[in-house]
C-alpha positions, 0 to 999 in steps of 0.5 A: 500499499502506502500511497497518497490519495493526493499530492500535499500541497500546504504545509502548517509548522507552527500555525503557519501556513506554507505552500508546498512546491515540490515532495517524495516519498513515501518511503515506508518503514517498518521500525523494531519489527523484532519487538512486538511491543515496540514495534511501528510502522511509518512512512516518511515524506521529504518537502518542500516549500515556498518559503526555502526551507526543506522538511522531513515528515513522518506518519504513523497511525495517521497522525504527522509529525515534522521529523526535521527542518533543512534550512 
């Protein structure tokens, strides 16, 4: 699976929206698969915005978060 239903359009960081100008992914990852108590599935994306920054995003269980910012 690991498909997106539509291209990312807007990223909101600290309450400020930015238009997504480019993106790549998803990269699915099964982390700690050997341990049922701590295993996790997530997918990562990289996006660039009209503000000139690039972000590494992760989605897990339907929740998104920023893992890294490249400016």
